[in-house]
MARMIMI-224064 format. One record per residue (C-alpha): z, y, x. Coordinates in steps of 0.25 Angstrom, whole numbers, padded with zeros to 4 digits, always signed. Last residue first. Layout:
BEGIN
ZYX/...
This chain:
BEGIN
+0037+0061-0055/+0028+0052-0064/+0013+0052-0060/-0001+0057-0062/-0007+0058-0049/-0007+0073-0045/-0019+0082-0047/-0022+0089-0034/-0018+0102-0027/-0024+0103-0013/-0017+0100+0001/-0020+0109+0012/-0020+0101+0025/-0015+0106+0039/-0016+0098+0052/-0008+0101+0065/-0008+0096+0079/+0002+0097+0090/-0002+0100+0105/+0004+0089+0114/+0016+0088+0123/+0024+0079+0113/+0016+0076+0100/+0013+0084+0087/+0007+0082+0074/+0007+0092+0063/+0003+0091+0048/+0002+0103+0039/+0000+0101+0024/-0003+0113+0016/-0001+0114+0001/-0003+0107-0012/+0010+0101-0018/+0009+0086-0021/+0012+0082-0007/+0001+0077+0002/+0002+0064+0011/+0000+0064+0026/-0004+0052+0034/-0003+0053+0049/-0011+0044+0058/-0011+0042+0073/-0021+0041+0084/-0023+0041+0099/-0021+0027+0103/-0009+0026+0094/-0003+0040+0092/+0012+0039+0089/+0018+0043+0076/+0027+0054+0071/+0034+0059+0058/+0047+0067+0058/+0054+0066+0045/+0061+0079+0041/+0075+0077+0037/+0083+0075+0024/+0097+0070+0027/+0099+0055+0025/+0108+0051+0013/+0121+0044+0017/+0123+0031+0009/+0137+0027+0009/+0138+0012+0009/+0146+0001+0002/+0146-0014+0005/+0160-0016-0001/+0155-0024-0013/+0166-0021-0023/+0174-0030-0032/+0173-0041-0043/+0172-0056-0044/+0173-0064-0057/+0170-0053-0067/+0175-0040-0073/+0178-0031-0061/+0184-0018-0059/+0181-0011-0046/+0186+0003-0041/+0178+0008-0029/+0183+0018-0019/+0177+0026-0007/+0186+0035+0000/+0181+0045+0010/+0186+0049+0024/+0180+0061+0031/+0169+0070+0025/+0169+0070+0010/+0163+0062-0001/+0163+0064-0016/+0150+0073-0016/+0142+0063-0008/+0145+0052-0017/+0132+0048-0024/+0134+0034-0029/+0128+0020-0027/+0130+0008-0035/+0126-0006-0031/+0124-0011-0046/+0124-0026-0043/+0139-0027-0045/+0139-0020-0058/+0148-0010-0065/+0146+0003-0057/+0154+0016-0056/+0152+0030-0050/+0157+0041-0041/+0172+0041-0045/+0179+0051-0036/+0191+0047-0028/+0185+0049-0014/+0173+0042-0018/+0175+0032-0030/+0167+0021-0036/+0171+0013-0049/+0166-0001-0050/+0164-0011-0061/+0160-0025-0057/+0158-0029-0046/+0154-0018-0036/+0141-0019-0028/+0134-0013-0016/+0139+0001-0016/+0131+0014-0011/+0139+0027-0010/+0129+0039-0009/+0128+0051+0000/+0116+0060-0001/+0109+0071+0008/+0119+0069+0019/+0130+0079+0021/+0141+0069+0019/+0136+0062+0032/+0137+0075+0040/+0151+0078+0034/+0156+0065+0039/+0160+0052+0031/+0171+0042+0032/+0172+0032+0021/+0184+0024+0016/+0183+0012+0007/+0190+0008-0006/+0189-0003-0016/+0198-0003-0029/+0200-0016-0037/+0200-0020-0052/+0201-0033-0059/+0195-0036-0073/+0189-0049-0069/+0192-0053-0055/+0191-0043-0043/+0190-0048-0029/+0176-0046-0025/+0178-0045-0010/+0167-0054-0004/+0160-0062-0014/+0156-0071-0003/+0144-0078+0003/+0133-0069-0002/+0142-0057+0002/+0152-0047-0005/+0158-0037+0005/+0173-0038+0009/+0183-0028+0005/+0196-0026+0013/+0208-0028+0004/+0217-0016+0003/+0228-0013+0014/+0220-0002+0020/+0219+0005+0007/+0229+0017+0010/+0226+0027-0001/+0224+0041+0005/+0210+0043-0001/+0215+0040-0015/+0206+0032-0024/+0215+0020-0025/+0227+0030-0028/+0220+0036-0041/+0222+0051-0040/+0207+0053-0038/+0205+0048-0052/+0189+0048-0052/+0187+0038-0063/+0189+0023-0065/+0202+0023-0058/+0207+0011-0050/+0215-0001-0052/+0218-0010-0039/+0214-0023-0033/+0212-0018-0019/+0200-0016-0010/+0196-0011+0004/+0182-0006+0009/+0181-0003+0024/+0166+0001+0024/+0157+0011+0017/+0145+0009+0025/+0137+0022+0028/+0122+0021+0025/+0112+0032+0030/+0101+0036+0021/+0087+0034+0026/+0080+0045+0034/+0067+0050+0028/+0054+0041+0031/+0044+0041+0043/+0032+0033+0041/+0023+0025+0050/+0035+0023+0059/+0032+0020+0074/+0031+0005+0078/+0017+0006+0083/+0011-0008+0087/-0001-0008+0078/-0004+0007+0082/-0013+0012+0070/-0006+0026+0072/+0002+0029+0059/+0009+0039+0051/+0014+0040+0037/+0017+0048+0025/+0017+0062+0031/+0020+0073+0020/+0012+0083+0012/+0012+0098+0007/+0018+0105+0019/+0022+0102+0033/+0020+0089+0041/+0025+0084+0054/+0020+0074+0064/+0024+0069+0078/+0014+0062+0087/+0019+0051+0097/+0007+0051+0107/-0001+0038+0110/-0014+0043+0115/-0025+0034+0119/-0036+0039+0111/-0034+0054+0115/-0042+0062+0105/-0051+0072+0112/-0048+0087+0110/-0052+0091+0124/-0038+0093+0128/-0034+0079+0124/-0032+0075+0109/-0020+0068+0102/-0022+0061+0089/-0017+0062+0074/-0025+0057+0063/-0021+0063+0049/-0022+0057+0035/-0021+0067+0023/-0016+0060+0011/-0015+0062-0004/-0003+0057-0012/+0006+0069-0016/-0005+0076-0024/-0008+0088-0015/-0023+0082-0013/-0028+0083+0002/-0042+0089+0003/-0049+0082+0014/-0050+0070+0005/-0047+0056+0011/-0056+0044+0014/-0055+0047+0029/-0050+0061+0030/-0042+0059+0043/-0036+0073+0047/-0035+0074+0062/-0023+0079+0069/-0023+0081+0084/-0012+0081+0094/-0014+0089+0107/-0015+0087+0123/-0018+0073+0125/-0023+0070+0139/-0037+0069+0142/-0047+0060+0135/-0057+0050+0141/-0069+0050+0131/-0075+0041+0121/-0089+0043+0116/-0099+0043+0105/-0114+0044+0102/-0122+0040+0090/-0137+0040+0086/-0144+0040+0099/-0159+0036+0097/-0164+0023+0103/-0173+0020+0090/-0163+0009+0086/-0152+0019+0086/-0144+0023+0098/-0129+0024+0101/-0123+0033+0112/-0110+0030+0119/-0099+0037+0127/-0088+0035+0137/-0083+0048+0141/-0074+0051+0153/-0064+0042+0161/-0070+0031+0169/-0069+0016+0164/-0078+0006+0168/-0086+0002+0156/-0089-0012+0150/-0098-0011+0139/-0098-0017+0125/-0107-0015+0112/-0104-0019+0098/-0109-0029+0087/-0114-0029+0073/-0129-0027+0077/-0131-0028+0092/-0130-0015+0099/-0140-0012+0110/-0133-0008+0123/-0135+0005+0132/-0128+0006+0146/-0117+0013+0153/-0123+0026+0153/-0117+0037+0161/-0112+0049+0153/-0097+0048+0156/-0098+0033+0152/-0110+0030+0143/-0113+0019+0133/-0126+0017+0126/-0127+0010+0112/-0139+0004+0105/-0142+0001+0091/-0131+0009+0086/-0121+0002+0077/-0109+0005+0086/-0096+0000+0092/-0097+0002+0107/-0087-0006+0116/-0081-0002+0129/-0073-0012+0138/-0068-0004+0149/-0070-0008+0164/-0061-0002+0174/-0066+0010+0183/-0055+0019+0178/-0044+0011+0171/-0032+0020+0174/-0035+0030+0162/-0043+0023+0151/-0045+0033+0140/-0060+0030+0135/-0057+0025+0122/-0062+0011+0119/-0072+0010+0112/-0085+0017+0108/-0090+0019+0094/-0104+0022+0089/-0107+0021+0075/-0119+0025+0066/-0115+0025+0052/-0119+0014+0042/-0106+0006+0042/-0103-0008+0044/-0109-0011+0058/-0104+0001+0066/-0092+0004+0057/-0087-0010+0059/-0088-0008+0074/-0082+0006+0073/-0070+0001+0066/-0068-0009+0077/-0064+0002+0086/-0051+0005+0078/-0052+0015+0067/-0040+0023+0063/-0036+0018+0049/-0021+0021+0052/-0018+0006+0052/-0029+0003+0062/-0044+0002+0058/-0052-0010+0060/-0039-0017+0058/-0035-0031+0064/-0024-0025+0073/-0012-0028+0064/+0001-0021+0064/+0015-0022+0070/+0012-0024+0085/+0026-0024+0092/+0027-0035+0089/+0016-0046+0086/+0002-0047+0091/-0011-0053+0087/-0010-0049+0076/-0001-0038+0071/+0000-0044+0056/+0007-0032+0051/+0003-0018+0048/-0012-0016+0045/-0024-0012+0053/-0035-0007+0044/-0049-0014+0041/-0044-0028+0043/-0048-0040+0044/-0062-0037+0041/-0068-0040+0027/-0082-0047+0026/-0097-0046+0024/-0103-0054+0012/-0103-0067+0020/-0117-0071+0014/-0123-0059+0022/-0121-0066+0035/-0126-0059+0047/-0116-0048+0045/-0105-0058+0044/-0106-0064+0058/-0108-0050+0065/-0096-0045+0057/-0087-0057+0062/-0090-0056+0077/-0092-0041+0078/-0078-0038+0072/-0072-0048+0082/-0065-0061+0081/-0073-0069+0091/-0065-0066+0104/-0057-0052+0104/-0067-0042+0106/-0064-0031+0096/-0062-0021+0107/-0049-0015+0100/-0039-0022+0110/-0026-0027+0103/-0013-0020+0103/+0001-0026+0102/+0009-0018+0112/+0012-0030+0121/-0001-0037+0117/-0010-0026+0122/-0024-0029+0121/-0033-0019+0128/-0042-0009+0121/-0033-0002+0111/-0037+0010+0103/-0035+0004+0089/-0030-0010+0090/-0039-0022+0088/-0040-0036+0082/-0051-0041+0074/-0047-0049+0061/-0062-0051+0059/-0064-0056+0044/-0058-0057+0031/-0064-0059+0017/-0078-0062+0023/-0086-0065+0010/-0093-0077+0005/-0101-0082-0007/-0101-0096-0011/-0114-0103-0014/-0117-0107+0000/-0105-0116+0002/-0108-0125+0013/-0117-0115+0021/-0107-0104+0018/-0096-0112+0024/-0104-0116+0037/-0108-0101+0039/-0094-0096+0037/-0087-0107+0046/-0097-0105+0057/-0094-0090+0059/-0082-0081+0055/-0070-0089+0050/-0063-0076+0046/-0057-0074+0032/-0069-0078+0024/-0069-0077+0008/-0078-0087+0000/-0082-0080-0013/-0080-0087-0026/-0068-0095-0022/-0067-0109-0026/-0069-0117-0013/-0064-0107-0004/-0050-0107-0011/-0048-0122-0008/-0058-0129+0000/-0072-0123+0005/-0069-0123+0020/-0078-0117+0031/-0068-0107+0037/-0055-0102+0031/-0047-0089+0030/-0051-0087+0016/-0050-0073+0009/-0053-0078-0006/-0064-0072-0014/-0067-0068-0028/-0080-0061-0034/-0079-0049-0044/-0084-0047-0058/-0077-0057-0066/-0064-0049-0065/-0052-0054-0073/-0057-0068-0077/-0064-0069-0063/-0050-0066-0057/-0044-0078-0064/-0055-0087-0059/-0053-0083-0045/-0038-0084-0046/-0039-0098-0052/-0049-0102-0042/-0040-0097-0030/-0028-0105-0036/-0036-0118-0037/-0042-0116-0023/-0029-0114-0017/-0024-0127-0024/-0036-0135-0019/-0031-0131-0005/-0039-0123+0006/-0033-0110+0002/-0018-0115+0001/-0011-0113+0014/-0020-0102+0020/-0021-0092+0008/-0030-0083+0017/-0032-0071+0007/-0031-0071-0009/-0039-0070-0022/-0049-0060-0016/-0057-0052-0027/-0070-0045-0024/-0077-0032-0027/-0065-0022-0029/-0072-0009-0025/-0076-0007-0040/-0061-0007-0044/-0060-0011-0059/-0055-0025-0055/-0043-0020-0047/-0031-0020-0057/-0035-0032-0065/-0038-0040-0052/-0026-0037-0045/-0016-0038-0056/-0023-0052-0060/-0021-0057-0046/-0006-0053-0047/-0005-0061-0060/-0013-0072-0054/-0003-0073-0042/+0009-0073-0052/+0003-0083-0061/+0000-0093-0050/-0014-0094-0046/-0013-0091-0031/-0019-0085-0019/-0011-0072-0015/-0013-0057-0013/-0026-0055-0020/-0037-0047-0013/-0047-0036-0018/-0059-0037-0009/-0063-0022-0010/-0077-0015-0008/-0075-0001-0003/-0081+0012-0009/-0073+0025-0008/-0069+0026-0023/-0067+0011-0026/-0061+0008-0013/-0051+0019-0014/-0047+0015-0028/-0046+0001-0023/-0036+0006-0013/-0029+0014-0024/-0027+0001-0032/-0018-0005-0021/-0023-0018-0015/-0021-0032-0020/-0017-0041-0008/-0022-0047+0005/-0030-0039+0010/-0037-0029+0001/-0051-0032+0006/-0060-0019+0008/-0075-0018+0009/-0085-0007+0013/-0081-0004+0027/-0091+0004+0035/-0082+0010+0045/-0079+0023+0037/-0077+0014+0025/-0065+0008+0031/-0059+0022+0033/-0063+0026+0019/-0055+0014+0014/-0043+0018+0022/-0043+0033+0019/-0045+0030+0004/-0033+0020+0004/-0025+0031+0011/-0027+0041-0001/-0020+0031-0010/-0007+0032-0001/-0003+0019+0006/+0010+0013+0004/+0006+0000+0012/+0011+0006+0026/+0011+0021+0025/+0009+0026+0039/-0002+0017+0044/-0009+0009+0032/-0006-0003+0024/-0014-0010+0014/-0020-0022+0021/-0035-0022+0023/-0047-0031+0024/-0060-0025+0028/-0074-0025+0023/-0088-0024+0026/-0094-0032+0014/-0109-0033+0015/-0116-0029+0002/-0127-0038-0003/-0133-0031-0016/-0130-0033-0031/-0120-0021-0032/-0112-0027-0021/-0115-0041-0016/-0107-0048-0006/-0114-0060+0001/-0129-0062+0001/-0129-0077+0001/-0118-0082-0008/-0118-0069-0016/-0105-0061-0018/-0104-0051-0030/-0101-0037-0033/-0107-0027-0044/-0105-0012-0045/-0100-0002-0055/-0087+0005-0051/-0074+0007-0058/-0063+0018-0061/-0054+0016-0073/-0049+0027-0082/-0039+0024-0093/-0037+0029-0107/-0027+0025-0118/-0022+0028-0132/-0034+0035-0138/-0032+0036-0153/-0043+0030-0162/-0035+0019-0167/-0031+0015-0153/-0039+0021-0142/-0041+0016-0128/-0050+0024-0118/-0056+0018-0105/-0062+0027-0095/-0070+0020-0085/-0073+0028-0072/-0085+0025-0063/-0085+0024-0048/-0097+0024-0038/-0093+0019-0024/-0106+0021-0017/-0106+0015-0003/-0094+0006-0006/-0102+0002-0019/-0101+0006-0034/-0114+0007-0042/-0117+0019-0050/-0122+0014-0063/-0137+0015-0068/-0133+0013-0083/-0118+0010-0086/-0117+0001-0098/-0105-0002-0107/-0095-0013-0109/-0081-0015-0116/-0071-0026-0117/-0058-0024-0124/-0047-0033-0119/-0034-0035-0127/-0019-0034-0125/-0008-0037-0135/+0005-0031-0141/-0001-0029-0155/-0015-0034-0156/-0026-0025-0150/-0038-0022-0159/-0051-0020-0152/-0061-0008-0149/-0072-0006-0140/-0078+0006-0132/-0090+0012-0124/-0090+0027-0120/-0104+0032-0115/-0105+0035-0100/-0099+0047-0093/-0109+0056-0086/-0111+0057-0071/-0103+0056-0058/-0091+0046-0056/-0096+0038-0068/-0088+0038-0081/-0087+0026-0090/-0081+0027-0104/-0073+0017-0111/-0067+0016-0125/-0057+0006-0129/-0053+0005-0144/-0040-0001-0149/-0035-0005-0163/-0020-0008-0161/-0011-0019-0165/+0004-0017-0167/+0016-0019-0158/+0010-0010-0147/+0008-0014-0133/-0007-0015-0135/-0014-0017-0121/-0029-0016-0120/-0037-0023-0109/-0050-0015-0107/-0062-0023-0102/-0074-0015-0097/-0088-0020-0094/-0099-0010-0088/-0113-0015-0089/-0121-0008-0077/-0135-0003-0079/-0147-0004-0070/-0145-0012-0058/-0132-0018-0052/-0136-0033-0051/-0126-0043-0058/-0138-0048-0066/-0136-0037-0077/-0125-0028-0071/-0110-0028-0074/-0099-0018-0072/-0084-0019-0073/-0072-0013-0080/-0059-0019-0082/-0048-0011-0089/-0034-0017-0092/-0027-0015-0078/-0015-0011-0087/-0018-0013-0101/-0026-0002-0108/-0018+0004-0119/-0011+0002-0132/+0004+0005-0131/-0001+0019-0124/+0000+0019-0109/+0009+0024-0097/+0006+0019-0083/+0017+0021-0073/+0012+0019-0058/+0017+0015-0045/+0008+0016-0032/+0008+0007-0020/+0019+0004-0009/+0031+0001-0018/+0038-0005-0007/+0035-0013+0006/+0024-0015+0016/+0014-0026+0017/+0012-0028+0032/+0004-0041+0034/+0007-0056+0031/+0008-0055+0016/+0017-0056+0005/+0030-0052+0012/+0044-0055+0008/+0055-0044+0009/+0047-0033+0002/+0056-0032-0010/+0054-0020-0019/+0064-0016-0029/+0059-0006-0039/+0066+0003-0049/+0060+0012-0059/+0069+0021-0067/+0065+0028-0080/+0070+0042-0085/+0069+0046-0099/+0060+0051-0110/+0055+0036-0111/+0063+0025-0105/+0055+0013-0100/+0059-0001-0101/+0049-0006-0112/+0037+0002-0106/+0039-0004-0092/+0026-0012-0092/+0026-0017-0077/+0015-0017-0067/+0016-0022-0052/+0003-0022-0044/+0000-0033-0035/+0003-0031-0020/+0017-0034-0016/+0018-0045-0026/+0032-0049-0031/+0034-0041-0044/+0046-0041-0053/+0044-0031-0064/+0051-0023-0075/+0066-0025-0073/+0073-0015-0081/+0083-0005-0075/+0075+0007-0080/+0062+0001-0074/+0064-0010-0064/+0054-0016-0054/+0056-0028-0044/+0045-0028-0033/+0043-0040-0024/+0034-0032-0014/+0028-0023-0010/+0025-0015-0022/+0011-0012-0026/+0004-0005-0038/+0017-0003-0045/+0014-0001-0060/+0024+0003-0071/+0017+0002-0085/+0022+0010-0097/+0017+0008-0111/+0018+0020-0120/+0027+0021-0133/+0037+0031-0126/+0029+0039-0117/+0033+0052-0125/+0047+0051-0120/+0043+0054-0106/+0045+0044-0095/+0053+0049-0083/+0052+0041-0070/+0063+0036-0060/+0061+0030-0047/+0066+0018-0039/+0062+0010-0027/+0070-0001-0020/+0066-0008-0007/+0068-0022-0001/+0063-0027+0013/+0070-0017+0022/+0085-0022+0021/+0080-0036+0021/+0073-0036+0034/+0073-0051+0039/+0062-0055+0029/+0054-0042+0025/+0054-0028+0032/+0056-0023+0046/+0041-0020+0048/+0035-0029+0059/+0021-0027+0053/+0021-0037+0042/+0015-0048+0050/+0025-0047+0061/+0037-0048+0052/+0050-0041+0057/+0057-0045+0070/+0050-0034+0078/+0054-0023+0068/+0046-0011+0064/+0053+0000+0056/+0052+0002+0041/+0044+0013+0034/+0031+0005+0033/+0040-0005+0025/+0044+0005+0015/+0030+0006+0009/+0030+0017-0002/+0019+0021-0012/+0026+0028-0018/+0035+0041-0017/+0048+0042-0010/+0063+0045-0012/+0074+0038-0003/+0086+0033-0011/+0098+0041-0012/+0096+0045-0026/+0094+0030-0031/+0105+0029-0041/+0103+0017-0050/+0103+0020-0065/+0091+0012-0068/+0096+0000-0061/+0086-0007-0052/+0092+0001-0040/+0105-0007-0042/+0105-0015-0054/+0097-0023-0063/+0102-0025-0078/+0090-0020-0085/+0088-0034-0092/+0099-0043-0089/+0102-0055-0079/+0090-0052-0070/+0097-0041-0062/+0089-0036-0050/+0098-0027-0042/+0104-0039-0035/+0099-0035-0021/+0104-0020-0022/+0104-0015-0008/+0090-0019-0006/+0085-0010+0004/+0075+0002+0005/+0078+0012-0006/+0067+0020-0012/+0067+0031-0023/+0054+0034-0030/+0048+0048-0033/+0033+0047-0034/+0024+0035-0035/+0025+0033-0050/+0011+0037-0053/+0007+0038-0068/-0004+0032-0075/-0003+0038-0089/-0010+0032-0102/-0006+0039-0115/-0008+0053-0109/-0019+0058-0118/-0028+0046-0120/-0040+0055-0119/-0051+0055-0130/-0065+0053-0125/-0075+0064-0124/-0080+0058-0111/-0076+0069-0102/-0063+0071-0110/-0060+0056-0108/-0063+0057-0093/-0053+0069-0091/-0042+0062-0099/-0045+0049-0091/-0042+0056-0077/-0038+0070-0076/-0038+0083-0085/-0034+0096-0078/
């Protein structure tokens, strides 16, 4: 089977580039260790001199194995003393042991790769990443959101094993919301010929005469070529455009000479007659196949997805898509989801975008950082306009570099329709310096991409100073009302957009405020800050272009208006699982095209018989009539962009409604019923944005909703049962959630960590020793009385401790360690040392197990075979050649955890919970079972299908 560019090349009768360009996943088979047991691993004195896990020969056998993406913060417990805005996870300042993690993996490079260029790319690491390859430092990268790319050609070994090590320090946050921790996006290895398309080196865009998309589109393509050779090269670039359906268009090309060790841009153009235009309603995509030849030989080929469309802002008509006014019905979103944190599988991006489109959403703001590329892929494919937001305002070199990375990477995505330089820079936004920085950023992006407008998310009212005075499109964060009208009247030539609106609070299924438990009523009637208030205002003013609601999904952290025990936000239209709150149906009523009729609240109110219940009808019907147990409670007319309310005295039974059109015809009916007691668990597959056929590729997902039902099969909306989950077959559970903003249950269950046994009671004596396993040596003898030896003290910041050796001196350190048969039966047993200065020989019960020659090495040894039940002698011989020498007595024995099956569980929150299941790479059956005490269990079965695997390095 032929895939990708090779298949396209054959279809076009172009020569394929064989395997000169490879884009390979490095997500699999990493080792992970939480904690910074090697604080001095980075050695800046000499190249390749770093130690600990940064060193090539470090032994990581006892580390936990995992695949990326990975977020270790979501695995941590909640702590009341932790940072509120980051969701009370035990990470960051005050939690040093949980704030630094190490990753390592090996990869084989074939001998025939020699001569190619190799690029290592991390799409996102949170945060402050230091990367080594084969012991060489290749990158130090602070940003938790911008991609990290390193050319590793010079330090790679061909025909041999290579080691990648990454230290991640998530101690300091970048935002004021949950940000996760770890290598939470994909990692790639790209291989190219010495003459090839540069990274992010293709820019394709469409233009129309008069900027109105009629007749033919002119397609312009800029290709940046990189010549890494020591000689010049004559290069030809050929491009072909392939529509999603139909015949390929004629090939167009251009040539240029590339000087040695240089880059050059080759600009090409062609025409597409009667193009299919991209829009959220019709997301038509084209493929651009770019082929590079040198002296007639194909050396590179790359496929780029793009769309043909125009975007602009008009001062009076607002946002224009393909030349016509188009109201933005958008949401702002952070990047975490229930169960997985920020380590979101690609399929979950599609799930979330499809859920937003289900309510009529057509736009997405990447608050407040560069997104993962797979989010933009989903927006391109499914149809969702994107405001692509930079992390910080600033014209310093580092910020402009990350701004470059964002724009160059994302500018071919048709979904990206507007750039945002930053969000709510309170302290500088009104200053002249803030304006200068914004102007530099705006001018800079216009050089890289002249096709898209630029905005700034301003939390300001009627003010034109600083950033607002220079930005192309005025962004509005809140300040609905007079400020907007006044500003528009004073500055009528500046376009406007609602960059962030609403901030409506509500907890799914909750209808009374509960500060103790951290819940907010879902009625959306808290003063003036309501969905109806902001949307009604915007809907009457086309010059505002529409807006982005804060937020589409709930997110961890920022639990306004509460603190502990609340650990996530209440702003979402959907909760962290993507379960709709009642406000979802308000937006669906006025943003979508379907007929909508939704009632709230549920109708299970035991003990409240005869008391008034506030009832809302969310609908776009012209009139709605409400009934209780068949008796009419009145018929009301629906004002556009509003809702209807009744006060109903509660009686068990059925609360129902009918919706009528302008002719008085019933066009919708709905009801909520008083349910009986739960009798069974129910599993329902959620196919939103997902294929019914699950691919056996190790990445695809099946998302399940779990609920409980009464004897009539009705879901019980108030159920809070603890549900257990088990899975058999060709997949695994990767996360669970329930949307409860105050739930402290685990989202993910990880295998038991190794247990550490301190090796204590170290004593030392200046003494000679053998440098081999000479069991006859007295210092190694188990019967030796060392009670009169010196007591070893640890080295601290304030003291050198017991480092008593001067140049050329030797000493022996000894300790006793008692172990049981059970401890020795562990999966692995390793001795972990924390420093020996300078040359050390390590013995266990008289057997030499290893050596070290540097204080920073932190050596570890597999010693299981040398230990026995009862008393064991650990001895270290030390020889020094400097000022101070000796052993750091902070030594531990690591006992590997026995492999046991992980038992997953999650409580329902107001009737619902979510389970995320990921396929394996082997086709077969997946059987998921959910059970609860005293309820009938439920099972669901999926048959995964064979599918091509993502090209990768095992």
